[in-house]
C-alpha positions in Angstrom: -29.9 -7.1 -7.5 -26.1 -6.8 -7.3 -25.1 -9.5 -5.1 -26.4 -12.2 -7.6 -23.7 -11.5 -10.1 -21.3 -11.0 -7.3 -22.1 -14.4 -6.0 -21.7 -15.7 -9.5 -18.3 -14.3 -10.1 -17.1 -15.5 -6.6 -18.2 -19.1 -7.3 -16.5 -19.2 -10.4 -13.6 -17.7 -9.1 -13.3 -20.4 -6.3 -14.0 -23.2 -8.8 -10.8 -21.9 -10.8 -8.7 -21.4 -7.6 -9.2 -24.9 -6.7 -9.0 -26.5 -10.0 -5.7 -24.5 -10.7 -3.8 -25.6 -7.6 -1.8 -28.1 -9.1 -1.5 -26.4 -12.6 -1.2 -22.8 -12.6 -0.7 -22.1 -8.7 2.9 -23.2 -8.5 3.9 -20.5 -11.0 2.5 -18.0 -8.5 4.2 -19.5 -5.7 7.5 -19.2 -7.5 7.1 -15.7 -8.1 6.2 -14.9 -4.5 9.5 -17.2 -3.6 11.7 -15.0 -5.9 10.3 -11.8 -4.3 11.0 -13.0 -0.8 14.6 -13.9 -1.6 17.1 -12.1 0.5 19.7 -9.9 -1.6 21.9 -8.1 0.8 19.6 -7.9 3.5 16.5 -6.8 1.3 13.8 -8.4 -0.6 13.9 -9.1 -4.3 10.9 -6.9 -5.7 11.4 -4.2 -7.9 9.4 -1.9 -5.8 11.1 -3.2 -2.5 14.3 -2.0 -2.8 17.3 -0.1 -1.0 17.6 3.1 -2.9 21.2 3.5 -1.5 22.3 0.1 -3.3 20.7 1.0 -6.9 24.1 2.2 -7.8 25.6 -1.2 -7.4 25.4 -3.1 -10.7 25.0 -6.7 -9.0 22.1 -5.6 -6.9 20.4 -3.4 -9.7 20.9 -6.5 -12.0 19.2 -8.9 -9.5 16.0 -6.8 -8.8 15.6 -6.3 -12.7 16.0 -10.1 -13.3 13.7 -10.8 -10.3 10.9 -8.5 -11.5 11.5 -10.0 -15.0 11.1 -13.6 -13.8 8.0 -12.6 -11.7 6.3 -11.1 -14.9 7.2 -14.1 -16.8 5.7 -16.5 -14.2 2.5 -14.5 -13.6 1.9 -14.2 -17.1 2.2 -17.9 -17.4 -0.1 -18.1 -14.5 -2.8 -16.3 -16.3 -2.4 -18.5 -19.4 -3.0 -21.5 -17.1 -5.7 -20.0 -15.9 -7.4 -19.1 -18.8 -6.9 -22.8 -20.1 -8.7 -24.1 -17.0 -11.6 -21.9 -18.5 -11.1 -23.9 -21.9 -9.5 -21.1 -23.6 -7.1 -22.4 -26.1 -3.7 -21.0 -26.0 -1.0 -21.8 -28.3 2.5 -22.3 -27.1 1.8 -20.7 -23.6 5.5 -20.2 -22.7 6.1 -18.2 -25.8 2.9 -16.2 -25.4 4.0 -15.5 -21.6 7.5 -14.4 -22.7 5.9 -12.2 -25.5 3.6 -10.7 -22.9 6.3 -10.0 -20.2 7.6 -6.6 -21.0 3.9 -5.3 -21.3 3.0 -6.9 -18.0 6.0 -5.3 -16.3 5.6 -1.8 -17.8 1.9 -1.9 -17.1 2.5 -3.1 -13.3 5.0 -0.5 -12.7 2.7 2.4 -14.1 0.0 0.7 -12.0 2.0 0.7 -8.7 3.7 4.1 -9.3 -0.1 5.7 -9.4 -1.0 4.0 -6.3 2.3 5.0 -4.6 1.7 8.5 -5.6 -1.9 8.8 -4.3 -1.1 7.0 -0.8 2.2 9.4 -0.6 0.0 12.4 -1.2 -2.6 11.1 1.3 0.2 10.9 3.9 1.7 14.3 3.3 -1.9 15.6 3.5 -2.4 13.9 6.5 0.6 15.2 8.5 0.0 18.9 7.2 -3.6 19.1 8.2 -2.9 17.3 11.6 -0.1 19.9 12.5 -2.4 22.9 11.6 -5.9 21.8 12.6 -5.7 18.6 14.5 -5.6 14.8 14.0 -9.3 14.5 13.0 -9.5 17.0 10.1 -6.2 15.4 8.8 -7.9 12.1 8.6 -10.9 13.4 6.8 -8.5 15.4 4.4 -6.9 12.1 3.3 -10.0 11.2 1.7 -9.4 13.9 -1.0 -6.4 11.7 -2.5 -7.4 8.4 -1.2 -11.2 8.3 -2.9 -9.8 8.7 -6.6 -6.7 6.5 -5.7 -9.2 3.6 -4.9 -11.2 4.5 -8.0 -8.0 4.2 -10.2 -6.9 1.2 -8.4 -10.0 -0.7 -9.1 -10.5 0.4 -12.5 -7.0 -0.7 -13.5 -7.0 -3.9 -11.5 -7.6 -6.0 -14.7 -4.7 -4.9 -16.7 -2.8 -8.2 -16.8 -5.6 -10.2 -18.7 -5.6 -8.0 -21.9 -1.7 -7.8 -21.8 -1.5 -11.6 -21.6 -4.5 -12.9 -23.3 -5.1 -10.3 -26.0 -1.5 -9.4 -26.3 -2.1 -5.6 -26.0 0.6 -3.0 -25.2 1.1 -1.7 -21.5 -1.0 1.4 -22.0 -3.6 -0.3 -24.1 -4.2 -3.0 -21.4 -4.7 -0.2 -18.7 -7.1 1.4 -21.0 -8.8 -1.8 -21.5 -9.1 -2.4 -17.9 -10.2 1.2 -17.3 -13.0 0.8 -19.8 -14.4 -2.4 -18.6 -14.4 -1.2 -15.1 -15.8 1.9 -15.9 -18.8 0.1 -17.5 -20.0 -1.2 -14.1 -17.4 0.4 -11.3 -19.8 -0.6 -8.4 -19.6 -4.3 -9.3 -15.9 -4.1 -10.0 -15.2 -2.5 -6.8 -17.2 -5.2 -4.6 -15.4 -8.0 -6.4 -11.8 -6.5 -6.3 -12.6 -5.7 -2.5 -12.8 -9.5 -1.6 -9.4 -10.4 -2.7 -8.0 -7.1 -1.6 -9.1 -8.0 1.9 -7.5 -11.4 1.6 -4.0 -9.8 0.6 -4.5 -7.0 3.4 -4.7 -9.7 6.1 -1.7 -11.5 4.8 0.5 -8.3 4.6 -0.5 -7.7 8.3 0.3 -11.2 9.1 3.7 -11.1 7.5 4.5 -7.7 9.4 3.0 -9.0 12.8 6.2 -10.0 14.4 8.2 -7.1 13.2 5.6 -4.8 14.6 5.2 -6.5 18.0 9.2 -6.2 18.3 9.1 -2.4 17.3 6.2 -1.7 19.6 7.8 -3.4 22.3 11.1 -1.9 21.9 9.4 1.6 21.6 7.5 1.2 24.8 10.8 0.2 26.5 12.7 3.1 25.0 10.1 5.7 25.7 10.0 4.5 29.4 13.8 5.5 29.7 13.3 9.1 28.2 13.3 11.9 30.5 10.6 14.5 30.6 12.3 16.7 28.1 14.3 14.3 25.9 17.6 15.1 24.3 18.3 15.0 20.6 20.7 12.1 21.3 17.9 10.1 23.1 15.4 10.6 20.5 18.3 9.5 17.8 18.7 6.3 19.7 14.9 5.6 19.7 14.6 6.0 16.0 17.8 4.0 15.5 16.5 1.0 17.7 13.1 1.2 15.7 15.1 1.1 12.3 17.0 -2.1 13.9 13.9 -4.0 14.4 12.3 -3.0 11.1 15.3 -4.4 9.3 15.6 -7.5 11.4 15.2 -10.8 9.7 12.1 -13.0 10.4 12.3 -16.6 11.4 12.8 -18.9 8.2 9.7 -20.9 9.0 7.6 -18.2 9.7 8.7 -16.2 6.4 8.1 -19.5 4.5 4.6 -19.7 5.9 3.7 -16.3 5.3 5.1 -16.6 1.5 2.9 -19.6 1.0 -0.2 -17.7 2.3 0.8 -14.5 0.0 1.0 -16.7 -3.0 -2.4 -18.2 -2.1 -4.0 -14.8 -1.8 -2.6 -13.7 -5.0 -3.6 -16.9 -6.7 -7.1 -16.3 -5.4 -6.9 -12.8 -6.4 -5.9 -13.7 -10.3 -8.7 -16.1 -10.3 -11.4 -13.5 -8.8 -10.2 -10.7 -11.3 -10.3 -13.3 -14.1 -13.7 -14.1 -13.4 -14.8 -10.5 -13.2 -12.8 -9.7 -16.5 -15.0 -12.2 -18.1 -18.2 -11.0 -16.8 -17.2 -7.4 -17.7 -16.5 -8.2 -21.2 -19.9 -10.0 -21.8 
């Protein structure tokens, strides 16, 4: 039965998660802290940037430096994770630096595929909902979402061949694809476990801002006339945007960064355990 190997993989992943809390997890935490650092009011992640500021050399230099450091830290965390599994790694820091360009390029390619699929789903939802209604629009989103989910699962293991086997970015993505394709149902079940954990953390991170935005929208809509003017609608959008760009409380932000790092460390351990099983 499929739940037996799933249980075996998750048990091994939990063992690695606990075993690496003091040896590998700190590097994941450092990477998440770098991604959360404020830069002119924006996060430091490469895909979480203000496009209007990309022309500023200092801003562009920071996000590229932050992305590079995150790739180094995650590559080193993977090597420490492999060492927990008695894999011998010579000069792990040098190996992590050598794999960093591959990890960064493969990650960007992976994220762009996911963003493209999700963006197409949103566009399709809006078009179909305007023409035929909300329910047909939601059904239509399955057309891009199904292959997006399939691809995101099949490519989720790219960091391990990139770091542990020193393969190139697209070779690593191809290696992940071939391994997951051999038992996609099992891989999908395994990947869904840390994915749910990461989703819960993301919702928790955005909860205060979402509640503020909702409260603001309800208050603004109660003041709108039956036939709102363009100026009233513009004020509503401006008010919403102000809440979306508001800074979170430092204590809450630190707490959610810690939770995010724990979720990503668990995801690394789960996917590593699955990567081993798929190879065998």
